C-alpha positions in Angstrom: -7.2 32.6 5.4 -8.3 30.0 8.3 -9.4 27.2 6.7 -12.9 26.8 9.0 -13.6 30.8 8.1 -12.6 29.7 4.4 -15.2 26.8 4.2 -17.8 29.2 5.7 -17.6 31.8 3.4 -17.5 28.9 0.2 -20.5 27.1 1.6 -22.7 30.4 1.6 -21.0 31.3 -2.2 -22.1 27.9 -2.9 -25.4 28.4 -1.9 -26.3 31.4 -3.6 -24.8 30.0 -7.0 -27.4 27.4 -6.7 -25.9 24.3 -5.2 -27.6 22.1 -3.3 -24.9 20.1 -1.9 -21.3 21.2 -1.6 -18.3 19.7 0.4 -14.1 20.3 1.2 -11.5 18.2 1.0 -8.9 19.8 2.6 -5.3 18.1 3.1 -2.0 19.6 4.6 1.2 17.8 5.1 4.8 17.6 4.7 7.3 15.2 4.0 11.5 14.6 4.7 13.4 12.2 2.8 17.5 11.5 2.8 19.7 9.6 1.0 23.4 8.8 2.2 26.2 7.7 -0.4 29.6 7.1 0.7 29.4 9.3 3.9 27.3 12.3 2.3 24.1 13.6 1.5 23.4 12.1 -1.9 19.5 13.9 -1.9 17.6 15.7 0.3 14.5 16.9 0.1 11.9 18.9 2.5 8.1 19.5 1.0 4.9 20.6 2.0 1.5 19.5 0.3 -1.0 21.7 1.2 -4.4 21.6 -1.4 -7.9 21.8 -1.2 -11.0 20.8 -3.3 -14.4 21.5 -3.9 -17.2 19.7 -5.3 -20.4 20.3 -5.3 -24.2 19.1 -7.3 -25.3 21.9 -9.4 -28.3 20.7 -11.9 -28.7 16.7 -10.5 -24.4 17.0 -11.6 -21.5 17.2 -9.4 -18.8 19.6 -10.2 -15.6 19.8 -9.1 -12.4 21.9 -8.8 -9.3 22.5 -6.5 -6.7 25.0 -4.8 -3.7 25.3 -3.4 -4.2 29.0 -1.9 -7.3 29.7 0.6 -8.1 33.6 -0.4 -10.9 35.1 -2.0 -9.9 34.8 -5.3 -9.7 31.3 -4.8 -13.5 31.4 -3.5 -14.2 32.7 -6.6 -12.7 30.6 -9.0 -13.7 27.0 -6.8 -17.4 28.3 -7.5 -17.2 28.8 -11.2 -15.2 26.3 -12.2 -17.2 23.5 -10.4 -20.1 24.9 -11.5 -18.6 24.9 -15.4 -17.5 21.3 -14.6 -21.0 20.4 -13.3 -23.0 21.5 -16.4 -20.1 19.6 -18.6 -20.7 16.5 -17.5 -22.4 13.4 -19.4 -21.5 10.6 -17.3 -25.6 9.2 -15.8 -24.3 7.8 -12.6 -25.5 9.6 -9.8 -22.7 11.3 -6.8 -23.4 11.5 -3.8 -22.2 13.7 -1.0 -22.5 11.8 2.2 -24.3 12.8 5.4 -25.5 10.5 7.3 -24.8 10.2 11.5 -22.1 7.3 11.9 -20.1 6.4 14.8 -16.2 6.8 14.3 -13.9 4.7 15.9 -10.7 6.4 17.5 -7.4 5.8 15.4 -4.6 7.1 16.8 -2.5 6.9 13.8 -0.2 10.2 15.0 2.9 10.0 17.5 3.5 13.8 18.8 7.2 12.4 19.9 8.3 11.4 15.9 7.4 14.9 15.5 10.3 16.1 17.6 13.0 14.4 15.6 14.6 16.9 13.7 15.9 16.4 10.2 19.5 16.4 12.1 18.8 13.4 13.8 17.3 11.4 10.9 20.4 12.7 8.9 22.9 11.0 11.2 20.6 7.7 11.5 20.8 7.0 7.8 24.9 8.0 8.0 24.8 5.3 11.2 22.8 3.2 8.7 25.3 3.2 5.8 28.1 3.0 8.1 26.8 -0.3 9.9 25.9 -1.8 6.3 29.7 -1.1 5.3 30.9 -2.9 8.5 29.1 -6.0 7.8 31.4 -8.1 6.2 34.4 -7.2 3.6 32.9 -8.3 0.7 30.6 -5.3 0.5 30.9 -3.2 -2.3 28.7 -0.6 -2.2 25.4 0.6 -0.2 23.7 1.7 -3.4 20.5 2.9 -1.6 20.9 4.3 2.0 17.3 6.5 2.6 15.3 8.0 5.7 12.1 9.3 5.0 9.1 10.5 7.3 5.7 12.6 6.8 3.2 14.1 8.3 -0.8 14.3 7.3 -3.7 15.1 8.0 -7.5 15.3 6.2 -10.3 17.9 6.6 -13.7 17.1 5.5 -16.6 19.0 5.5 -19.8 19.1 3.7 -23.4 20.8 4.3 -25.0 17.7 5.3 -23.2 18.4 8.5 -20.4 16.1 8.2 -17.1 17.7 9.4 -14.3 15.1 10.4 -10.5 15.6 10.9 -7.4 13.1 11.0 -3.3 12.9 11.2 -0.6 10.8 10.9 2.3 10.3 10.6 5.6 7.6 9.8 9.3 7.1 9.4 11.2 4.6 7.2 14.4 3.4 6.9 15.7 1.8 3.5 19.1 0.3 3.0 20.5 -1.7 0.0 23.6 -3.7 -0.2 26.0 -4.9 -3.0 28.2 -7.5 -2.3 31.0 -9.3 -4.1 32.7 -12.3 -4.2 35.3 -13.6 -7.0 33.9 -11.5 -9.3 30.0 -12.1 -9.1 27.6 -9.3 -7.5 24.5 -9.4 -5.4 21.9 -6.8 -3.9 19.6 -7.1 -1.1 17.7 -4.5 1.0 16.0 -4.5 4.3 13.4 -1.6 5.5 11.5 -1.3 8.4 8.1 1.2 8.7 7.0 2.3 12.1 5.2 5.7 13.6 8.0 5.3 16.3 11.6 6.3 15.7 13.2 4.6 17.7 12.3 1.2 16.9 14.4 1.7 13.8 17.5 -0.3 14.7 19.9 0.1 11.9 22.5 -2.7 13.3 19.8 -5.5 12.6 18.4 -3.3 9.2 22.4 -3.3 8.2 22.8 -6.8 8.7 19.9 -8.5 7.4 20.3 -6.4 3.8 24.2 -8.1 4.1 23.7 -11.6 5.1 20.8 -11.9 2.0 23.3 -10.4 -0.5 25.9 -12.6 1.2 23.3 -15.6 1.3 22.8 -14.8 -3.1 26.8 -15.7 -3.6 26.9 -19.1 -5.4 23.7 -18.9 -6.9 22.7 -21.1 -9.9 19.1 -21.7 -12.1 17.2 -25.0 -11.5 15.8 -27.6 -14.7 12.7 -25.8 -15.8 9.6 -27.3 -14.8 6.7 -27.1 -12.4 7.7 -26.8 -8.3 6.4 -26.4 -5.4 6.7 -23.0 -3.8 7.4 -21.3 -0.7 6.8 -17.3 -1.6 8.2 -14.9 1.0 6.1 -13.0 3.1 7.7 -9.2 1.7 7.6 -11.1 -1.9 4.2 -12.5 -1.3 2.6 -8.6 0.0 4.2 -7.2 -3.3 2.1 -10.1 -5.6 -0.9 -8.9 -3.3 -0.6 -5.2 -4.1 0.0 -5.8 -7.7 -3.6 -7.4 -8.0 -5.2 -5.7 -5.4 -7.1 -3.8 -7.6 -9.2 -7.3 -8.1 -11.5 -6.9 -5.2 -12.4 -2.9 -6.0 -16.3 -2.7 -7.0 -15.2 -0.3 -9.6 -12.9 -3.1 -11.1 -15.6 -5.7 -11.1 -18.5 -3.1 -12.9 -16.2 -2.1 -15.4 -15.6 -5.7 -16.5 -11.6 -5.1 -15.0 -11.6 -8.0 -12.5 -12.6 -11.6 -13.2 -14.4 -11.6 -9.7 -17.5 -10.5 -11.5 -20.7 -12.8 -10.3 -18.2 -14.4 -7.3 -19.8 -13.0 -4.3 -20.1 -15.8 -1.5 -18.3 -18.2 -3.7 -15.3 -20.1 -2.5 -11.9 -18.4 -4.7 -9.1 -19.2 -2.7 -7.9 -22.4 -0.9 -10.2 -22.8 2.4 -6.9 -21.5 4.9 -7.0 -17.9 3.2 -8.6 -15.1 4.8 -8.0 -11.8 3.5 -8.7 -8.8 5.9 -8.9 -5.3 5.0 -8.2 -3.6 8.8 -8.6 0.4 8.8 -8.9 0.0 12.8 -5.6 -1.9 13.2 -3.2 -0.8 16.3 -0.2 0.3 14.8 -1.2 0.2 11.2 0.5 2.2 8.8 -3.0 3.0 7.1 -5.2 2.9 9.5 -8.0 5.7 9.2 -11.3 6.1 11.4 -13.4 7.3 8.0 -12.3 7.6 4.1 -12.3 9.8 1.4 -16.0 10.5 1.5 -16.2 10.2 5.1 -17.8 7.2 5.8 -16.9 5.3 9.0 -14.3 2.5 8.4 -14.6 -1.1 9.7 -12.1 -4.3 9.5 -14.0 -6.6 7.3 -12.6 -10.2 6.1 -12.6 -9.5 2.1 -12.1 -13.3 1.8 -13.5 -15.8 4.9 -12.4 -19.0 4.8 -12.1 -19.2 0.9 -15.8 -17.8 0.0 -15.3 -13.8 -1.2 -17.4 -12.2 0.9 -17.7 -8.4 -0.3 -16.5 -6.2 -2.5 -14.4 -2.8 -1.7 -17.1 -0.2 -2.3 -17.3 3.8 -2.2 -20.1 5.2 -2.2 -20.8 5.5 -6.0 -20.1 2.2 -6.7 -22.2 0.8 -3.6 -25.0 2.8 -5.0 -24.7 1.0 -8.6 -24.8 -2.3 -6.7 -27.3 -1.2 -4.7 -25.2 -2.3 -1.2 -23.8 0.0 1.6 -20.0 2.1 1.1 -17.7 -0.3 3.1 -15.7 2.8 3.6 -12.6 2.4 1.1 -13.2 5.6 -1.0 -9.7 7.0 -1.3 -8.0 10.1 -3.4 -4.6 9.7 -4.6 -4.3 13.5 -3.8 -6.7 16.1 -2.8 -7.2 17.3 -6.7 -7.6 13.6 -7.7 -11.4 11.9 -8.3 -12.5 9.5 -5.7 -11.5 5.9 -6.0 -11.3 3.2 -4.5 -8.4 1.6 -2.0 -7.5 -1.3 0.7 -6.4 0.1 4.1 -4.3 -2.5 5.7 -4.5 -5.2 3.5 -3.3 -8.3 4.6 -3.3 -12.1 4.1 -4.1 -13.6 7.7 -1.2 -15.5 8.9 -0.5 -19.3 10.2 1.2 -21.1 13.0 4.4 -22.1 11.1 7.5 -20.1 11.0 9.7 -20.2 7.8 11.8 -23.0 8.8 8.0 -25.6 9.8 7.1 -24.3 6.2 10.5 -25.6 4.3 9.7 -29.2 6.1 5.7 -29.1 5.2 7.3 -28.0 1.5 10.6 -31.0 1.6 11.4 -30.0 -1.4 11.3 -27.2 -3.8 11.7 -23.3 -4.4 11.8 -20.7 -1.5 11.3 -17.6 -3.8 12.5 -13.9 -1.5 12.7 -11.9 -5.1 11.1 -10.9 -7.5 11.2 -8.6 -10.5 9.2 -6.9 -13.1 5.7 -6.7 -11.2 4.6 -3.6 -13.1 6.0 -5.1 -16.3 5.5 -8.8 -15.9 1.7 -8.7 -14.6 -1.7 -8.5 -16.3 -3.7 -6.8 -13.5 -6.9 -8.8 -15.6 -6.4 -11.4 -16.4 -4.1 -12.4 -13.0 -1.3 -13.5 -14.9 2.1 -13.2 -14.2 5.8 -13.7 -15.6 8.7 -13.1 -12.8 12.1 -13.0 -12.4 13.0 -14.6 -9.7 15.8 -15.7 -7.2 15.8 -17.6 -3.9 16.6 -21.0 -2.7 16.7 -24.8 -4.0 14.8 -27.0 -1.1 15.4 -30.4 -0.5 14.4 -32.5 2.5 13.0 -29.7 3.8 16.3 -27.6 4.3 18.1 -24.8 2.1 20.4 -26.9 -0.2 21.5 -23.7 -2.2 21.1 -20.3 -3.7 18.8 -20.2 -6.9 18.9 -17.3 -9.7 18.2 -17.0 -13.2 14.7 -18.6 -13.0 11.4 -17.0 -14.2 8.5 -17.9 -12.1 5.5 -17.7 -14.2 1.5 -18.1 -13.1 -1.8 -16.3 -12.0 -3.0 -14.5 -9.3 -6.7 -16.2 -8.9 -5.3 -19.9 -9.3 -2.4 -18.7 -6.1 -5.1 -18.0 -4.0 -6.6 -21.5 -4.5 -3.3 -23.0 -4.4 -1.6 -22.1 -0.9 -1.9 -25.2 0.9 0.1 -23.7 4.3 0.5 -20.2 5.5 4.0 -19.0 7.9 3.8 -17.2 11.3 5.8 -14.5 9.7 3.1 -11.6 8.9 5.1 -8.7 7.6 3.6 -5.4 5.7 5.7 -3.6 3.2 6.2 0.5 3.1 2.8 2.3 2.5 1.7 3.0 -0.7 -1.0 5.8 -1.0 -3.3 5.0 1.3 -2.9 1.4 1.7 -0.6 -0.9 3.4 0.3 -4.6 2.0 1.1 -7.6 4.2 1.2 -11.9 4.1 2.9 -14.2 5.5 4.8 -16.4 3.9 2.8 -18.9 2.0 3.4 -22.3 0.2 1.8 -23.1 -3.0 1.0 -26.3 -4.0 2.8 -25.9 -8.1 4.4 -23.0 -10.5 5.7 -22.9 -13.4 9.5 -22.3 -13.3 11.8 -21.5 -16.3 15.6 -22.2 -16.2 18.0 -23.9 -17.6 
């Protein structure tokens, strides 16, 4: 059944059954992924994701129900399940269906040309990427990961308060991981590109980046345990930011899962740190005109020159704090509850390239890779202990590669201890409805366990 016809019948039935306000959230997406190993297709998948969630206020409580099929049977099931769900709820927090008049920004997240790129071209690109990585050096032992993936997604929100919104987006990314060997010593490194434009993927550049990085670790040794000034490379800092991004959610603050409670309008970071949530970023891979409750999005400095300006809110958490939603409501899937997440979330870059950062550091460590972010980080306290690789810096220059070290610190303290920022802002591959970015940063001091 057509989605709008389905909606009309569903809303009529909801009204008849006593729901006072009601809403549908519909997603229609598809994804493609191919991985190559030794010139052959190793894994191949094409998936379609279609689903609808219905929620409605019944007897003052919000009931939820879900379906993947739009037919007459689903209509009755949605009404029945949502009513039963509402009657079973004991949570006293009031949920809201949004219906305020908003002006929505024009956000272009969809490239029609990308949809014209067929599966064979994506497979050919992956094959070429693996081949070019192997050709970079006779020290390349294998390519342990070579992937090209793409996705398209459409969101549609409509409710009894007059909201009727839709947005479509797509993207493609390529990733290659190279294993090199010299004198029995093996090292691995990867490179990736995520974009709206298939033609922006330069396989030769990706291959060269991955292999060059892997080779640069050859001859790596540990360093003595101690305190070091550290440059955290852009992609590593972006990963760390992603790991701890939940501390900026009002939900986490209200549940005392963040140490930022009571810190609004106070200094929580270095004066040079500005942390931006930008859902309207041009060519941003997480750009959206409205959030998953239909609230218009806008660009905001969560941290502005070291000061915590705001938490990230959805309607429910905003009502609890007596403020407006920041347009950060999100659903992990059509059947997930409404949570909160950032969009294009990044530390504002400075003016120094990586060589200038090395000179500014003088001596210390350049951290280019970490392991164990999921297991070695406490997202409430901010503490982390991570295996790391990188380079020893002396007199502003790289002296040698470093491995078998563990860096330990605290995310809250890192924000305060950032003393310089690079100009090399880099974003990772989108995760859910978010994409995280950072320039390389100099952190005044970190604990390093080595030999």
